[in-house]
py3Dmol code that shows the C-alpha trace and the ligand (Angstrom):
import py3Dmol

protein = """\
ATOM      1  CA  UNK A   1      90.241 118.570 119.260  1.00  0.00           C
ATOM      2  CA  UNK A   2      92.803 119.115 122.096  1.00  0.00           C
ATOM      3  CA  UNK A   3      92.813 116.421 124.741  1.00  0.00           C
ATOM      4  CA  UNK A   4      92.587 117.652 128.344  1.00  0.00           C
ATOM      5  CA  UNK A   5      94.141 115.475 130.969  1.00  0.00           C
ATOM      6  CA  UNK A   6      92.922 115.623 134.563  1.00  0.00           C
ATOM      7  CA  UNK A   7      94.823 114.280 137.582  1.00  0.00           C
ATOM      8  CA  UNK A   8      95.724 114.913 141.204  1.00  0.00           C
ATOM      9  CA  UNK A   9      99.149 116.637 141.561  1.00  0.00           C
ATOM     10  CA  UNK A  10     101.439 117.453 144.446  1.00  0.00           C
ATOM     11  CA  UNK A  11     103.623 120.472 143.698  1.00  0.00           C
ATOM     12  CA  UNK A  12     107.176 120.124 144.878  1.00  0.00           C
ATOM     13  CA  UNK A  13     108.954 122.858 142.911  1.00  0.00           C
ATOM     14  CA  UNK A  14     107.948 126.253 141.627  1.00  0.00           C
ATOM     15  CA  UNK A  15     109.889 128.554 139.292  1.00  0.00           C
ATOM     16  CA  UNK A  16     108.858 131.972 138.107  1.00  0.00           C
ATOM     17  CA  UNK A  17     109.486 132.481 134.405  1.00  0.00           C
ATOM     18  CA  UNK A  18     108.873 135.398 132.037  1.00  0.00           C
ATOM     19  CA  UNK A  19     106.815 138.301 133.371  1.00  0.00           C
ATOM     20  CA  UNK A  20     103.931 136.453 134.888  1.00  0.00           C
ATOM     21  CA  UNK A  21     104.289 132.749 134.228  1.00  0.00           C
ATOM     22  CA  UNK A  22     105.386 129.836 136.346  1.00  0.00           C
ATOM     23  CA  UNK A  23     106.727 126.340 135.868  1.00  0.00           C
ATOM     24  CA  UNK A  24     105.538 123.770 138.439  1.00  0.00           C
ATOM     25  CA  UNK A  25     107.226 120.444 139.011  1.00  0.00           C
ATOM     26  CA  UNK A  26     104.564 118.059 140.208  1.00  0.00           C
ATOM     27  CA  UNK A  27     104.084 114.431 141.002  1.00  0.00           C
ATOM     28  CA  UNK A  28     100.713 113.177 139.819  1.00  0.00           C
ATOM     29  CA  UNK A  29      98.480 110.185 140.492  1.00  0.00           C
ATOM     30  CA  UNK A  30      98.144 109.200 136.907  1.00  0.00           C
ATOM     31  CA  UNK A  31     101.280 110.226 135.063  1.00  0.00           C
ATOM     32  CA  UNK A  32     104.101 110.368 137.621  1.00  0.00           C
ATOM     33  CA  UNK A  33     106.370 113.366 137.471  1.00  0.00           C
ATOM     34  CA  UNK A  34     105.476 116.255 135.163  1.00  0.00           C
ATOM     35  CA  UNK A  35     106.651 119.777 134.469  1.00  0.00           C
ATOM     36  CA  UNK A  36     103.652 121.992 133.877  1.00  0.00           C
ATOM     37  CA  UNK A  37     103.652 125.491 132.433  1.00  0.00           C
ATOM     38  CA  UNK A  38     101.240 127.930 134.037  1.00  0.00           C
ATOM     39  CA  UNK A  39     100.688 130.875 131.812  1.00  0.00           C
ATOM     40  CA  UNK A  40     100.025 134.312 133.337  1.00  0.00           C
ATOM     41  CA  UNK A  41      99.394 132.682 136.698  1.00  0.00           C
ATOM     42  CA  UNK A  42     101.018 135.519 138.634  1.00  0.00           C
ATOM     43  CA  UNK A  43      98.551 138.043 137.287  1.00  0.00           C
ATOM     44  CA  UNK A  44      95.924 139.027 139.857  1.00  0.00           C
ATOM     45  CA  UNK A  45      93.082 138.215 137.453  1.00  0.00           C
ATOM     46  CA  UNK A  46      94.411 134.717 136.767  1.00  0.00           C
ATOM     47  CA  UNK A  47      91.723 132.104 137.463  1.00  0.00           C
ATOM     48  CA  UNK A  48      94.423 129.530 138.124  1.00  0.00           C
ATOM     49  CA  UNK A  49      96.293 131.249 140.938  1.00  0.00           C
ATOM     50  CA  UNK A  50      94.121 130.139 143.790  1.00  0.00           C
ATOM     51  CA  UNK A  51      94.058 126.523 142.702  1.00  0.00           C
ATOM     52  CA  UNK A  52      97.713 125.625 142.674  1.00  0.00           C
ATOM     53  CA  UNK A  53     100.975 126.737 144.270  1.00  0.00           C
ATOM     54  CA  UNK A  54     104.136 125.288 145.851  1.00  0.00           C
ATOM     55  CA  UNK A  55     103.296 122.341 148.232  1.00  0.00           C
ATOM     56  CA  UNK A  56      99.670 122.241 147.228  1.00  0.00           C
ATOM     57  CA  UNK A  57      97.774 119.046 146.517  1.00  0.00           C
ATOM     58  CA  UNK A  58      95.588 120.079 143.576  1.00  0.00           C
ATOM     59  CA  UNK A  59      93.370 118.639 140.976  1.00  0.00           C
ATOM     60  CA  UNK A  60      94.861 119.900 137.760  1.00  0.00           C
ATOM     61  CA  UNK A  61      93.867 119.874 134.106  1.00  0.00           C
ATOM     62  CA  UNK A  62      96.437 120.355 131.328  1.00  0.00           C
ATOM     63  CA  UNK A  63      96.942 120.035 127.645  1.00  0.00           C
ATOM     64  CA  UNK A  64      99.946 118.572 125.906  1.00  0.00           C
ATOM     65  CA  UNK A  65     101.534 120.969 123.376  1.00  0.00           C
ATOM     66  CA  UNK A  66     104.426 120.454 121.017  1.00  0.00           C
ATOM     67  CA  UNK A  67     107.068 121.080 123.635  1.00  0.00           C
ATOM     68  CA  UNK A  68     105.356 121.400 126.979  1.00  0.00           C
ATOM     69  CA  UNK A  69     102.328 120.720 129.058  1.00  0.00           C
ATOM     70  CA  UNK A  70     100.188 123.767 129.805  1.00  0.00           C
ATOM     71  CA  UNK A  71      97.883 124.083 132.812  1.00  0.00           C
ATOM     72  CA  UNK A  72      94.262 124.850 131.890  1.00  0.00           C
ATOM     73  CA  UNK A  73      92.570 124.443 135.234  1.00  0.00           C
ATOM     74  CA  UNK A  74      93.439 123.893 138.934  1.00  0.00           C
ATOM     75  CA  UNK A  75      91.433 123.291 142.105  1.00  0.00           C
ATOM     76  CA  UNK A  76      92.907 122.999 145.548  1.00  0.00           C
ATOM     77  CA  UNK A  77      92.350 119.625 147.264  1.00  0.00           C
ATOM     78  CA  UNK A  78      94.675 120.404 150.282  1.00  0.00           C
ATOM     79  CA  UNK A  79      96.758 123.327 151.233  1.00  0.00           C
ATOM     80  CA  UNK A  80      99.487 122.481 153.733  1.00  0.00           C
ATOM     81  CA  UNK A  81      99.086 125.746 155.677  1.00  0.00           C
ATOM     82  CA  UNK A  82     101.609 125.018 158.445  1.00  0.00           C
ATOM     83  CA  UNK A  83     104.271 124.228 155.818  1.00  0.00           C
ATOM     84  CA  UNK A  84     103.423 127.423 153.956  1.00  0.00           C
ATOM     85  CA  UNK A  85     103.417 129.689 157.084  1.00  0.00           C
ATOM     86  CA  UNK A  86     106.317 128.219 159.110  1.00  0.00           C
ATOM     87  CA  UNK A  87     109.786 128.869 157.578  1.00  0.00           C
ATOM     88  CA  UNK A  88     111.355 125.807 159.189  1.00  0.00           C
ATOM     89  CA  UNK A  89     108.711 123.491 157.903  1.00  0.00           C
ATOM     90  CA  UNK A  90     108.926 125.226 154.556  1.00  0.00           C
ATOM     91  CA  UNK A  91     112.658 124.574 154.394  1.00  0.00           C
ATOM     92  CA  UNK A  92     112.173 120.870 155.129  1.00  0.00           C
ATOM     93  CA  UNK A  93     109.526 120.704 152.376  1.00  0.00           C
ATOM     94  CA  UNK A  94     111.948 122.437 150.032  1.00  0.00           C
ATOM     95  CA  UNK A  95     114.614 119.855 150.870  1.00  0.00           C
ATOM     96  CA  UNK A  96     112.109 117.100 150.062  1.00  0.00           C
ATOM     97  CA  UNK A  97     111.359 118.860 146.773  1.00  0.00           C
ATOM     98  CA  UNK A  98     115.072 118.940 145.963  1.00  0.00           C
ATOM     99  CA  UNK A  99     115.330 115.175 146.527  1.00  0.00           C
ATOM    100  CA  UNK A 100     112.316 114.702 144.193  1.00  0.00           C
ATOM    101  CA  UNK A 101     114.028 116.890 141.619  1.00  0.00           C
ATOM    102  CA  UNK A 102     117.234 114.830 141.633  1.00  0.00           C
ATOM    103  CA  UNK A 103     115.822 111.333 141.958  1.00  0.00           C
ATOM    104  CA  UNK A 104     112.528 111.199 140.078  1.00  0.00           C
ATOM    105  CA  UNK A 105     113.138 113.144 136.829  1.00  0.00           C
ATOM    106  CA  UNK A 106     110.595 111.856 134.260  1.00  0.00           C
ATOM    107  CA  UNK A 107     109.518 109.076 136.702  1.00  0.00           C
ATOM    108  CA  UNK A 108     106.494 107.167 135.595  1.00  0.00           C
ATOM    109  CA  UNK A 109     103.247 106.634 137.427  1.00  0.00           C
ATOM    110  CA  UNK A 110     103.930 105.224 140.911  1.00  0.00           C
ATOM    111  CA  UNK A 111     101.140 105.188 143.471  1.00  0.00           C
ATOM    112  CA  UNK A 112     103.442 104.334 146.383  1.00  0.00           C
ATOM    113  CA  UNK A 113     105.687 107.299 145.572  1.00  0.00           C
ATOM    114  CA  UNK A 114     102.643 109.569 145.323  1.00  0.00           C
ATOM    115  CA  UNK A 115     101.445 108.277 148.679  1.00  0.00           C
ATOM    116  CA  UNK A 116     104.866 108.683 150.308  1.00  0.00           C
ATOM    117  CA  UNK A 117     105.053 112.326 149.212  1.00  0.00           C
ATOM    118  CA  UNK A 118     101.519 113.108 150.285  1.00  0.00           C
ATOM    119  CA  UNK A 119     102.077 111.302 153.631  1.00  0.00           C
ATOM    120  CA  UNK A 120     105.312 113.195 154.264  1.00  0.00           C
ATOM    121  CA  UNK A 121     103.736 116.595 153.635  1.00  0.00           C
ATOM    122  CA  UNK A 122     100.805 115.610 155.864  1.00  0.00           C
ATOM    123  CA  UNK A 123     103.190 114.625 158.690  1.00  0.00           C
ATOM    124  CA  UNK A 124     105.264 117.806 158.225  1.00  0.00           C
ATOM    125  CA  UNK A 125     102.050 119.909 158.298  1.00  0.00           C
ATOM    126  CA  UNK A 126     100.651 118.233 161.458  1.00  0.00           C
ATOM    127  CA  UNK A 127      99.750 120.680 164.251  1.00  0.00           C
ATOM    128  CA  UNK A 128     100.979 118.163 166.850  1.00  0.00           C
ATOM    129  CA  UNK A 129     104.481 117.816 165.376  1.00  0.00           C
ATOM    130  CA  UNK A 130     106.994 119.542 167.615  1.00  0.00           C
ATOM    131  CA  UNK A 131     109.440 122.052 166.271  1.00  0.00           C
ATOM    132  CA  UNK A 132     112.489 119.895 167.113  1.00  0.00           C
ATOM    133  CA  UNK A 133     111.080 116.896 165.160  1.00  0.00           C
ATOM    134  CA  UNK A 134     110.582 118.479 161.728  1.00  0.00           C
ATOM    135  CA  UNK A 135     113.849 117.106 160.463  1.00  0.00           C
ATOM    136  CA  UNK A 136     112.650 113.524 161.061  1.00  0.00           C
ATOM    137  CA  UNK A 137     110.045 113.938 158.259  1.00  0.00           C
ATOM    138  CA  UNK A 138     112.882 114.606 155.829  1.00  0.00           C
ATOM    139  CA  UNK A 139     114.711 111.428 156.792  1.00  0.00           C
ATOM    140  CA  UNK A 140     111.488 109.449 156.762  1.00  0.00           C
ATOM    141  CA  UNK A 141     110.858 110.594 153.227  1.00  0.00           C
ATOM    142  CA  UNK A 142     114.425 110.227 152.061  1.00  0.00           C
ATOM    143  CA  UNK A 143     115.111 106.621 153.172  1.00  0.00           C
ATOM    144  CA  UNK A 144     111.667 105.433 152.106  1.00  0.00           C
ATOM    145  CA  UNK A 145     111.963 107.035 148.671  1.00  0.00           C
ATOM    146  CA  UNK A 146     115.346 105.287 148.268  1.00  0.00           C
ATOM    147  CA  UNK A 147     113.565 101.968 149.056  1.00  0.00           C
ATOM    148  CA  UNK A 148     110.845 102.695 146.485  1.00  0.00           C
ATOM    149  CA  UNK A 149     113.470 103.493 143.844  1.00  0.00           C
ATOM    150  CA  UNK A 150     115.152 100.165 144.480  1.00  0.00           C
ATOM    151  CA  UNK A 151     117.977 101.285 146.830  1.00  0.00           C
ATOM    152  CA  UNK A 152     116.781  99.421 149.771  1.00  0.00           C
ATOM    153  CA  UNK A 153     119.404  99.804 152.471  1.00  0.00           C
ATOM    154  CA  UNK A 154     120.434  96.701 154.466  1.00  0.00           C
ATOM    155  CA  UNK A 155     120.140  97.652 158.135  1.00  0.00           C
ATOM    156  CA  UNK A 156     119.530  94.288 159.818  1.00  0.00           C
ATOM    157  CA  UNK A 157     122.668  92.407 158.927  1.00  0.00           C
ATOM    158  CA  UNK A 158     125.989  93.448 157.394  1.00  0.00           C
ATOM    159  CA  UNK A 159     125.292  94.667 153.836  1.00  0.00           C
ATOM    160  CA  UNK A 160     128.548  93.136 152.607  1.00  0.00           C
ATOM    161  CA  UNK A 161     129.076  89.737 154.309  1.00  0.00           C
ATOM    162  CA  UNK A 162     125.470  89.353 155.666  1.00  0.00           C
ATOM    163  CA  UNK A 163     126.819  88.477 159.108  1.00  0.00           C
ATOM    164  CA  UNK A 164     125.420  89.728 162.400  1.00  0.00           C
ATOM    165  CA  UNK A 165     126.110  93.294 163.444  1.00  0.00           C
ATOM    166  CA  UNK A 166     127.757  94.125 166.746  1.00  0.00           C
ATOM    167  CA  UNK A 167     126.100  97.317 168.007  1.00  0.00           C
ATOM    168  CA  UNK A 168     129.362  98.985 169.083  1.00  0.00           C
ATOM    169  CA  UNK A 169     131.035  98.257 165.765  1.00  0.00           C
ATOM    170  CA  UNK A 170     128.839  99.516 162.973  1.00  0.00           C
ATOM    171  CA  UNK A 171     129.714 101.422 159.814  1.00  0.00           C
ATOM    172  CA  UNK A 172     127.696 102.777 156.916  1.00  0.00           C
ATOM    173  CA  UNK A 173     128.637 102.296 153.320  1.00  0.00           C
ATOM    174  CA  UNK A 174     126.470 103.700 150.581  1.00  0.00           C
ATOM    175  CA  UNK A 175     128.397 101.664 148.034  1.00  0.00           C
ATOM    176  CA  UNK A 176     127.663  98.405 149.799  1.00  0.00           C
ATOM    177  CA  UNK A 177     124.040  99.567 150.307  1.00  0.00           C
ATOM    178  CA  UNK A 178     123.747  99.778 154.071  1.00  0.00           C
ATOM    179  CA  UNK A 179     125.332  99.086 157.416  1.00  0.00           C
ATOM    180  CA  UNK A 180     128.490  96.980 157.411  1.00  0.00           C
ATOM    181  CA  UNK A 181     130.498  95.229 160.201  1.00  0.00           C
ATOM    182  CA  UNK A 182     133.936  96.117 161.309  1.00  0.00           C
ATOM    183  CA  UNK A 183     135.639  93.274 159.444  1.00  0.00           C
ATOM    184  CA  UNK A 184     134.109  94.360 156.196  1.00  0.00           C
ATOM    185  CA  UNK A 185     134.939  98.033 156.965  1.00  0.00           C
ATOM    186  CA  UNK A 186     138.640  97.066 157.434  1.00  0.00           C
ATOM    187  CA  UNK A 187     138.665  95.202 154.142  1.00  0.00           C
ATOM    188  CA  UNK A 188     137.482  98.314 152.272  1.00  0.00           C
ATOM    189  CA  UNK A 189     140.331  99.425 150.054  1.00  0.00           C
ATOM    190  CA  UNK A 190     138.516 101.965 148.054  1.00  0.00           C
ATOM    191  CA  UNK A 191     138.887 105.301 149.807  1.00  0.00           C
ATOM    192  CA  UNK A 192     136.278 106.921 147.608  1.00  0.00           C
ATOM    193  CA  UNK A 193     133.744 104.668 149.205  1.00  0.00           C
ATOM    194  CA  UNK A 194     133.352 107.027 152.168  1.00  0.00           C
ATOM    195  CA  UNK A 195     132.329 104.221 154.566  1.00  0.00           C
ATOM    196  CA  UNK A 196     131.981 105.794 158.020  1.00  0.00           C
ATOM    197  CA  UNK A 197     131.630 104.740 161.583  1.00  0.00           C
ATOM    198  CA  UNK A 198     128.164 105.229 162.990  1.00  0.00           C
ATOM    199  CA  UNK A 199     126.454 104.191 166.184  1.00  0.00           C
ATOM    200  CA  UNK A 200     123.737 101.753 167.151  1.00  0.00           C
ATOM    201  CA  UNK A 201     121.235 104.618 167.531  1.00  0.00           C
ATOM    202  CA  UNK A 202     121.567 105.468 163.849  1.00  0.00           C
ATOM    203  CA  UNK A 203     121.040 101.786 162.939  1.00  0.00           C
ATOM    204  CA  UNK A 204     117.960 101.723 165.126  1.00  0.00           C
ATOM    205  CA  UNK A 205     116.552 104.924 163.612  1.00  0.00           C
ATOM    206  CA  UNK A 206     117.086 103.622 160.080  1.00  0.00           C
ATOM    207  CA  UNK A 207     115.316 100.358 160.977  1.00  0.00           C
ATOM    208  CA  UNK A 208     112.354 102.285 162.385  1.00  0.00           C
ATOM    209  CA  UNK A 209     112.244 104.602 159.322  1.00  0.00           C
ATOM    210  CA  UNK A 210     112.401 101.660 156.843  1.00  0.00           C
ATOM    211  CA  UNK A 211     109.610  99.858 158.703  1.00  0.00           C
ATOM    212  CA  UNK A 212     107.595 103.105 158.336  1.00  0.00           C
ATOM    213  CA  UNK A 213     106.877 103.193 162.078  1.00  0.00           C
ATOM    214  CA  UNK A 214     106.238 106.893 162.374  1.00  0.00           C
ATOM    215  CA  UNK A 215     104.650 106.573 165.835  1.00  0.00           C
ATOM    216  CA  UNK A 216     107.826 105.247 167.259  1.00  0.00           C
ATOM    217  CA  UNK A 217     110.096 107.514 165.235  1.00  0.00           C
ATOM    218  CA  UNK A 218     108.303 110.745 166.275  1.00  0.00           C
ATOM    219  CA  UNK A 219     108.634 109.855 169.937  1.00  0.00           C
ATOM    220  CA  UNK A 220     112.369 109.124 169.911  1.00  0.00           C
ATOM    221  CA  UNK A 221     114.735 111.337 171.772  1.00  0.00           C
ATOM    222  CA  UNK A 222     117.688 111.889 169.454  1.00  0.00           C
ATOM    223  CA  UNK A 223     121.109 112.931 170.818  1.00  0.00           C
ATOM    224  CA  UNK A 224     122.985 115.666 168.898  1.00  0.00           C
ATOM    225  CA  UNK A 225     125.760 113.279 167.908  1.00  0.00           C
ATOM    226  CA  UNK A 226     123.264 110.811 166.466  1.00  0.00           C
ATOM    227  CA  UNK A 227     121.536 113.605 164.587  1.00  0.00           C
ATOM    228  CA  UNK A 228     124.889 114.590 163.031  1.00  0.00           C
ATOM    229  CA  UNK A 229     125.652 110.970 162.073  1.00  0.00           C
ATOM    230  CA  UNK A 230     122.202 110.610 160.537  1.00  0.00           C
ATOM    231  CA  UNK A 231     122.939 113.695 158.396  1.00  0.00           C
ATOM    232  CA  UNK A 232     126.312 112.177 157.363  1.00  0.00           C
ATOM    233  CA  UNK A 233     124.951 108.784 156.380  1.00  0.00           C
ATOM    234  CA  UNK A 234     122.117 110.425 154.483  1.00  0.00           C
ATOM    235  CA  UNK A 235     124.571 112.519 152.478  1.00  0.00           C
ATOM    236  CA  UNK A 236     126.696 109.440 151.963  1.00  0.00           C
ATOM    237  CA  UNK A 237     123.672 107.527 150.645  1.00  0.00           C
ATOM    238  CA  UNK A 238     122.592 110.466 148.404  1.00  0.00           C
ATOM    239  CA  UNK A 239     126.060 110.427 146.830  1.00  0.00           C
ATOM    240  CA  UNK A 240     126.059 106.680 146.375  1.00  0.00           C
ATOM    241  CA  UNK A 241     122.520 106.435 144.976  1.00  0.00           C
ATOM    242  CA  UNK A 242     122.390 109.689 142.938  1.00  0.00           C
ATOM    243  CA  UNK A 243     121.572 108.833 139.306  1.00  0.00           C
ATOM    244  CA  UNK A 244     124.031 111.424 137.867  1.00  0.00           C
TER     245      UNK A 244
END
"""
ligand_1 = """\
1
ZN
Zn 130.443 92.238 157.127
"""
view = py3Dmol.view(width=600, height=400)
view.addModel(protein, "pdb")
view.setStyle({"model": 0}, {"cartoon": {"style": "trace"}})
view.addModel(ligand_1, "xyz")
view.setStyle({"model": 1}, {"stick": {}})
view.zoomTo()
view.show()
């Protein structure tokens, strides 16, 4: 007899294959990250098509075949309608999905990671979230998933010498794992380290994100320069932490 597995799944990537099939990359409650094959799901008569799609939280049932897992049933638990209907929110969710694809390949069961992903999609979907704040959800997700994966960034003291930080003289080094002081920056000899000057606003934002204080984060007014620096340090950290 074939065993059927049932679990809650958040879909973060969707790929059309063959004439009417799809592959979904999902993160599940019970099994962590899975790739699930959905046969003939793009056919109008498919009984699966209403139950699962990109950025859905669904209850899924699947069987384990020789080489792949095949979806046998799907029921929607939550559709993130604002994410699906608003291209800007959709793009942010897609970026989150890409981070998942890079960092959690084959990841095992992890309730905190499941919760973080669900929480991030809920925040991004929120009716009250202003248009200019969508990008904050991405950073909230990114820096907290780093933490969950063991790349906790030091943002309170210098990540290298552990000394106090002077607000006007702060740098970010992915290699050192966080914010570093000017002395340590000057000692950096490895030019491939990409340590970069940042400002105290970026440090403050990273502290708020890592303490998961969304209330404060969502009310911050962020200057264009700080937004640019935040993007730079995030890319710096992705390069430093990327498993490949
Ligand atoms: Zn230092």
